[in-house]
C-alpha positions as CSV (number, residue, x, y, z in Angstrom):
1,M,0.0,0.0,0.0
2,G,1.4,3.4,-1.0
3,L,1.9,6.4,1.3
4,V,-1.1,8.7,1.7
5,P,-0.1,12.1,0.1
6,E,0.2,15.0,2.4
7,S,-2.5,16.9,0.5
8,A,-4.9,14.2,1.6
9,K,-4.1,14.7,5.3
10,R,-4.3,18.5,5.5
11,P,-7.6,19.9,6.9
12,I,-9.7,21.8,4.3
13,P,-11.2,24.8,6.1
14,M,-14.3,26.6,5.1
15,L,-12.2,29.7,4.4
16,D,-8.4,30.2,4.2
17,L,-7.8,34.0,4.4
18,E,-4.0,33.5,4.6
19,R,-4.0,32.3,0.9
20,Q,-5.6,35.6,-0.1
21,F,-3.4,37.7,2.1
22,A,0.0,36.2,1.2
23,P,0.3,37.7,-2.4
24,L,-1.2,41.1,-1.3
25,R,0.8,41.3,2.0
26,E,3.2,44.1,1.0
27,E,0.5,46.2,-0.7
28,I,-1.9,45.9,2.2
29,L,0.7,46.6,4.9
30,A,1.9,49.7,2.9
31,A,-1.7,51.0,2.8
32,I,-2.2,50.4,6.5
33,A,1.2,52.1,7.2
34,E,0.1,55.2,5.3
35,V,-3.0,55.4,7.5
36,C,-0.8,55.1,10.6
37,E,1.5,57.8,9.2
38,T,-1.3,60.3,8.5
39,Q,-3.0,59.5,11.9
40,A,-6.4,59.9,10.2
41,F,-8.1,56.8,11.5
42,V,-11.8,57.4,10.9
43,L,-13.2,58.1,7.4
44,G,-10.7,60.3,5.6
45,T,-9.2,60.0,2.1
46,R,-8.7,56.2,2.1
47,V,-12.4,55.7,2.8
48,E,-13.5,58.4,0.3
49,A,-11.4,56.8,-2.4
50,F,-12.9,53.4,-1.7
51,E,-16.4,54.8,-1.7
52,V,-15.9,56.4,-5.2
53,A,-14.5,53.2,-6.7
54,A,-17.1,51.0,-5.1
55,A,-20.0,53.2,-6.3
56,Q,-18.6,53.0,-9.8
57,M,-18.3,49.2,-9.6
58,C,-21.9,48.9,-8.3
59,G,-23.3,51.2,-10.9
60,T,-24.6,53.8,-8.4
61,R,-24.0,57.5,-7.9
62,F,-23.0,57.2,-4.3
63,A,-21.5,54.8,-1.8
64,A,-21.0,55.5,1.9
65,G,-18.7,53.3,4.1
66,C,-19.8,52.4,7.6
67,S,-18.8,50.2,10.5
68,S,-20.6,46.9,9.6
69,G,-23.1,45.3,7.3
70,T,-25.7,45.4,10.1
71,D,-25.2,49.2,10.5
72,A,-25.5,49.4,6.7
73,L,-28.9,47.8,6.8
74,W,-30.1,50.2,9.4
75,L,-28.6,53.2,7.7
76,A,-30.3,52.2,4.4
77,L,-33.7,51.9,6.0
78,A,-33.4,55.0,8.1
79,A,-32.0,57.2,5.4
80,A,-34.8,56.1,3.0
81,G,-37.4,57.1,5.7
82,I,-38.5,53.6,6.6
83,G,-39.4,53.5,10.3
84,D,-39.0,56.2,12.9
85,S,-35.9,55.2,14.8
86,T,-34.4,58.7,14.5
87,R,-37.4,60.5,16.0
88,A,-38.0,61.0,19.7
89,G,-41.5,59.5,19.5
90,R,-42.7,56.2,18.0
91,A,-45.7,55.6,15.8
92,S,-48.5,53.6,17.4
93,R,-48.4,51.2,14.5
94,P,-44.9,50.7,13.1
95,P,-44.6,50.4,9.3
96,A,-43.9,47.0,7.9
97,V,-41.0,45.7,5.8
98,V,-41.5,42.5,3.9
99,T,-38.4,40.3,3.9
100,S,-37.1,36.7,4.0
101,P,-37.2,34.4,7.0
102,F,-34.2,32.5,5.6
103,T,-31.3,34.9,6.1
104,F,-28.9,36.1,8.8
105,F,-30.5,37.7,11.9
106,A,-29.3,41.2,11.1
107,T,-31.9,41.5,8.2
108,A,-34.7,41.4,10.8
109,S,-32.9,43.1,13.7
110,A,-32.0,46.1,11.5
111,I,-35.7,46.5,10.5
112,L,-36.7,46.5,14.2
113,R,-33.9,48.9,15.0
114,A,-35.2,51.3,12.3
115,G,-38.5,51.4,14.1
116,A,-40.4,49.1,11.6
117,K,-41.8,45.6,11.8
118,P,-40.5,42.6,9.9
119,V,-43.1,40.8,7.9
120,F,-41.9,37.5,6.4
121,A,-42.7,35.8,3.1
122,D,-41.4,32.4,2.0
123,I,-38.5,31.6,-0.3
124,D,-37.9,30.1,-3.7
125,P,-36.8,26.5,-3.1
126,R,-34.3,26.7,-6.0
127,T,-32.4,29.9,-5.2
128,F,-33.3,30.2,-1.5
129,N,-34.1,33.9,-2.2
130,L,-37.3,35.7,-1.3
131,A,-40.1,34.5,-3.5
132,P,-41.9,37.4,-5.4
133,D,-45.3,35.5,-5.4
134,A,-45.1,35.1,-1.6
135,V,-44.2,38.8,-1.3
136,A,-47.2,39.8,-3.4
137,G,-49.4,37.8,-1.0
138,A,-47.9,39.5,2.0
139,L,-48.6,42.9,0.3
140,R,-52.2,42.0,-0.2
141,T,-52.5,40.9,3.4
142,E,-50.7,43.7,5.1
143,G,-52.0,46.5,2.8
144,T,-50.8,50.1,3.3
145,A,-48.8,49.1,6.4
146,V,-46.0,47.9,4.2
147,K,-43.6,50.7,3.4
148,A,-40.7,48.6,1.9
149,V,-39.6,45.2,0.6
150,M,-36.1,44.0,1.5
151,P,-35.0,41.1,-0.8
152,V,-31.8,39.4,0.3
153,H,-29.3,38.4,-2.4
154,L,-28.5,35.2,-0.5
155,Y,-25.2,33.3,-1.0
156,G,-24.2,35.7,-3.7
157,Q,-27.0,35.5,-6.2
158,C,-29.4,38.4,-6.9
159,A,-33.1,37.9,-6.0
160,E,-35.7,38.0,-8.8
161,M,-35.3,41.8,-9.3
162,N,-37.5,42.1,-12.3
163,R,-40.5,41.1,-10.2
164,F,-39.4,43.1,-7.2
165,C,-39.0,46.3,-9.2
166,A,-42.5,45.7,-10.6
167,L,-43.9,45.3,-7.1
168,E,-42.1,48.5,-6.1
169,Q,-43.9,50.4,-8.9
170,E,-47.2,48.8,-8.5
171,H,-47.5,49.3,-4.7
172,G,-45.6,52.5,-4.3
173,I,-43.2,51.1,-1.8
174,A,-39.5,51.4,-1.3
175,L,-37.1,48.7,-2.4
176,I,-34.1,48.2,0.0
177,E,-31.6,45.6,-1.0
178,D,-29.8,43.4,1.5
179,A,-26.8,42.8,-0.7
180,A,-24.5,41.8,2.2
181,Q,-23.4,38.6,0.4
182,A,-23.4,39.8,-3.2
183,F,-20.8,42.4,-4.0
184,R,-20.5,42.6,-7.8
185,A,-23.3,40.2,-8.5
186,D,-25.3,41.0,-11.7
187,W,-28.9,40.6,-12.9
188,R,-30.1,40.8,-16.5
189,C,-33.3,42.9,-16.6
190,D,-36.3,42.3,-18.9
191,D,-35.1,45.1,-21.2
192,G,-31.8,43.3,-21.7
193,T,-29.7,45.7,-19.5
194,V,-27.4,44.2,-16.9
195,R,-27.5,45.8,-13.5
196,R,-25.5,45.2,-10.4
197,A,-26.5,44.3,-6.9
198,G,-27.0,47.5,-5.0
199,S,-28.3,49.5,-7.9
200,F,-32.0,48.6,-8.0
201,G,-33.7,50.0,-4.9
202,A,-33.8,53.3,-3.0
203,A,-30.7,52.0,-1.1
204,A,-28.7,48.9,-0.6
205,A,-26.6,47.5,2.2
206,F,-23.3,45.5,1.8
207,S,-21.2,43.7,4.4
208,F,-17.4,43.4,4.3
209,Y,-17.1,41.0,7.2
210,P,-14.0,38.8,6.8
211,T,-15.9,35.9,5.4
212,K,-17.4,37.9,2.5
213,N,-16.2,37.7,-1.1
214,L,-14.9,41.3,-0.6
215,S,-13.6,41.4,2.9
216,A,-12.2,43.8,5.4
217,F,-9.7,43.2,8.3
218,G,-12.6,43.3,10.7
219,E,-16.1,44.8,10.6
220,A,-17.1,47.1,7.8
221,G,-20.1,47.8,5.6
222,M,-21.4,50.2,2.9
223,V,-24.6,51.7,1.7
224,T,-25.2,52.4,-2.0
225,T,-27.8,54.7,-3.5
226,S,-28.3,57.0,-6.5
227,D,-30.5,59.4,-4.6
228,A,-28.6,62.4,-3.5
229,A,-31.0,63.2,-0.6
230,I,-30.7,59.6,0.8
231,D,-26.9,59.8,0.5
232,A,-26.7,63.0,2.4
233,R,-28.9,61.8,5.1
234,L,-27.1,58.5,5.6
235,R,-23.8,60.3,5.9
236,S,-25.3,62.4,8.6
237,L,-26.9,59.5,10.4
238,R,-23.6,57.5,10.5
239,S,-22.1,60.5,12.4
240,H,-24.6,61.1,15.2
241,G,-27.0,63.0,12.9
242,M,-24.4,65.8,12.2
243,T,-24.2,67.8,9.0
244,R,-22.0,70.4,10.8
245,R,-19.6,69.5,13.6
246,Y,-21.5,69.4,16.9
247,H,-24.8,70.5,15.3
248,H,-27.2,67.5,15.4
249,D,-30.2,67.7,13.1
250,E,-31.6,64.3,14.2
251,V,-30.6,61.3,16.4
252,G,-28.1,59.3,14.4
253,W,-25.5,56.8,15.5
254,N,-21.7,56.3,15.4
255,C,-21.2,53.9,12.6
256,R,-18.4,55.3,10.5
257,M,-15.9,53.2,8.6
258,D,-12.3,53.1,10.0
259,A,-9.6,54.3,7.6
260,I,-7.7,51.1,8.0
261,Q,-10.7,49.2,6.7
262,G,-11.0,51.6,3.8
263,A,-7.4,51.1,3.0
264,V,-7.6,47.3,3.0
265,L,-10.8,47.3,0.9
266,G,-9.3,49.8,-1.6
267,V,-6.5,47.3,-2.2
268,K,-8.8,44.3,-2.4
269,L,-11.3,46.0,-4.7
270,K,-8.9,45.9,-7.6
271,H,-8.9,42.1,-7.4
272,I,-12.6,41.4,-6.9
273,E,-13.5,40.7,-10.5
274,K,-10.8,38.0,-10.8
275,W,-11.8,36.5,-7.4
276,N,-15.5,36.3,-8.3
277,S,-14.6,34.7,-11.6
278,Q,-12.5,32.1,-9.7
279,R,-15.3,31.5,-7.3
280,R,-17.6,30.7,-10.3
281,E,-14.9,28.3,-11.6
282,R,-14.7,26.6,-8.2
283,A,-18.5,26.2,-8.2
284,A,-18.5,24.7,-11.7
285,H,-15.8,22.3,-10.7
286,Y,-17.8,21.2,-7.7
287,D,-20.8,20.6,-10.0
288,D,-18.7,18.5,-12.4
289,L,-17.3,16.4,-9.5
290,F,-20.7,15.7,-8.0
291,R,-22.1,14.6,-11.3
292,A,-19.0,12.5,-12.1
293,A,-19.4,10.8,-8.7
294,K,-23.0,10.1,-9.6
295,I,-24.4,11.5,-6.4
296,A,-26.0,14.7,-7.8
297,A,-29.7,15.0,-7.9
298,P,-31.4,15.5,-11.3
299,E,-31.2,19.1,-12.5
300,N,-34.7,20.2,-11.7
301,S,-35.0,18.5,-8.3
302,T,-35.0,20.3,-5.0
303,S,-35.2,17.1,-2.9
304,P,-32.1,15.6,-1.4
305,K,-33.9,12.2,-1.6
306,D,-32.9,12.3,-5.2
307,G,-29.2,13.0,-4.4
308,V,-27.1,16.0,-3.5
309,V,-29.0,19.1,-4.8
310,L,-26.5,21.4,-6.4
311,P,-26.8,25.2,-6.4
312,F,-29.2,26.6,-9.0
313,T,-28.1,29.7,-10.9
314,D,-30.8,31.7,-12.5
315,P,-29.8,32.2,-16.2
316,R,-30.4,36.0,-15.7
317,A,-28.0,36.1,-12.7
318,T,-24.2,36.3,-12.4
319,H,-23.6,34.5,-9.2
320,V,-20.5,35.4,-7.1
321,F,-20.8,32.3,-4.9
322,H,-20.1,33.9,-1.5
323,Q,-21.1,30.4,-0.5
324,Y,-21.5,27.1,-2.4
325,V,-24.6,25.6,-0.7
326,V,-26.1,22.2,-1.4
327,R,-29.2,20.4,-0.1
328,V,-28.4,17.0,1.5
329,S,-30.2,14.3,3.4
330,R,-29.0,13.4,6.9
331,R,-27.3,16.8,6.9
332,D,-26.0,16.8,10.5
333,A,-24.6,13.3,10.3
334,L,-22.8,14.3,7.0
335,R,-21.3,17.3,8.8
336,M,-19.9,15.1,11.5
337,H,-18.5,12.8,8.8
338,L,-16.9,15.7,7.0
339,A,-15.4,17.1,10.3
340,T,-14.0,13.7,11.1
341,N,-12.2,13.7,7.8
342,G,-10.8,17.2,8.2
343,V,-13.3,19.0,5.9
344,G,-15.0,22.2,7.0
345,S,-18.6,22.9,6.4
346,E,-21.3,25.3,7.8
347,V,-25.0,25.6,8.0
348,Y,-26.4,29.0,6.8
349,Y,-29.0,29.0,8.5
350,P,-30.2,26.3,10.9
351,V,-33.1,28.2,12.4
352,P,-35.3,30.5,10.2
353,L,-36.0,33.9,11.6
354,H,-39.7,33.3,12.2
355,L,-38.7,30.6,14.7
356,Q,-36.0,32.5,16.5
357,A,-36.7,33.1,20.2
358,A,-35.8,36.7,20.0
359,L,-38.6,37.3,17.4
360,R,-41.4,35.3,19.0
361,E,-43.4,38.4,19.6
362,L,-43.9,38.7,15.8
363,G,-46.4,35.9,16.3
364,Y,-45.2,33.3,13.7
365,K,-45.2,29.6,14.2
366,R,-43.7,26.5,12.7
367,G,-45.4,25.7,9.4
368,D,-45.9,29.3,8.4
369,F,-43.0,29.2,5.9
370,P,-42.4,25.6,4.9
371,E,-39.8,26.2,2.2
372,A,-37.6,28.2,4.6
373,E,-38.1,25.5,7.3
374,R,-37.1,22.8,4.8
375,A,-34.1,24.7,3.7
376,A,-33.0,25.1,7.3
377,D,-33.0,21.3,7.7
378,E,-31.2,20.5,4.5
379,V,-28.7,23.2,3.4
380,L,-24.9,22.7,3.8
381,A,-22.2,25.1,2.7
382,L,-19.0,23.6,1.5
383,P,-15.5,25.2,1.3
384,I,-15.3,27.7,-1.5
385,Y,-12.8,30.5,-2.1
386,P,-10.7,31.6,-5.1
387,E,-7.6,29.9,-3.8
388,L,-9.2,26.5,-3.2
389,H,-7.3,23.7,-5.0
390,D,-8.7,21.1,-7.4
391,D,-7.5,18.2,-5.3
392,E,-9.1,19.7,-2.2
393,Q,-12.4,19.9,-4.0
394,E,-12.0,16.3,-5.2
395,R,-11.4,15.3,-1.6
396,V,-14.5,17.1,-0.4
397,V,-16.7,15.4,-2.9
398,G,-14.9,12.0,-2.3
399,V,-15.7,12.2,1.5
400,I,-19.3,13.0,0.7
401,R,-19.6,10.1,-1.8
402,E,-18.1,7.9,0.9
403,F,-20.8,8.9,3.4
404,Y,-23.6,8.1,1.0
405,A,-22.1,4.9,-0.1
């Protein structure tokens, strides 16, 4: 029996940031050193340069850096006038924002923080994104209480923006994008134009948490908009409601971007197109490996009883694969098997928002959103990043094939 190659022994983590940092080390450290030399640590020229470049890349007039993706969600809502979190008094009936129950908690908590009420609608079982038909039903039920819809571009793929833009026009509501996982994702509109995540609604929120496809060296976020009034207000809100130093026009918050994060993001932004392309290549290679191993479900199936359900990419979307997420049977047992064999995995997300203890007062119960609940029981994210190696992907799929054998 031959020796086991070292590559077959090394753990395969969900994410290896060292591989990204190594070739950029000198450039990033030089950018950070410049911030240290100038002693301008909050906002400043590095953040401003990143904002200009990021807005251009997102196809919007403006972009404003902030301290996290969560703060970006709140800023987007508050600056667009959704809710009343910046006023001293609260309305007796808070406005409603329709969104997905299958997303990170910040989507709902930011709505509450803005002084509004989250109203959930179920998801599309293929993309895991908010389903437009379900949103249309929620709009009929909630009526004029709904002031905004917040689609989430989950895992790096745009939600069905043609339909959401139509609902925005039909109902006269605001469209606020949760684009936290989808920097530089595209969507082909009905008129043939291609637009980028963050350019559709009144405002959009991005996260640059270290796990994202465009990542900071800590917490950071951004809001994009093409509305000058919204941009001016969110810049005030991120600095305690100031438009002039120590003159507070409304109650804002301290959620400015650090200059070091702006410097790091400015360096990384130049590489994002290549990295996203490499993520798509990694995703396609996974697809080929699963099919070659004969454990993939048929193309149109969303049931793991038929095999490993591979990610579905809408033909109108350019996916950035922030995560490569499959549906599997016996998910938790498979995770244990992967961990035993040194392969990382993660569940995004094991408990849908309508069943979270912190949100019980919204009045939802199990069974209200069956597709979100089914996804929570079946989804599994596998390692994916631009620097992932072919042989590592082969090992990931081989370990999964072994489990189902």
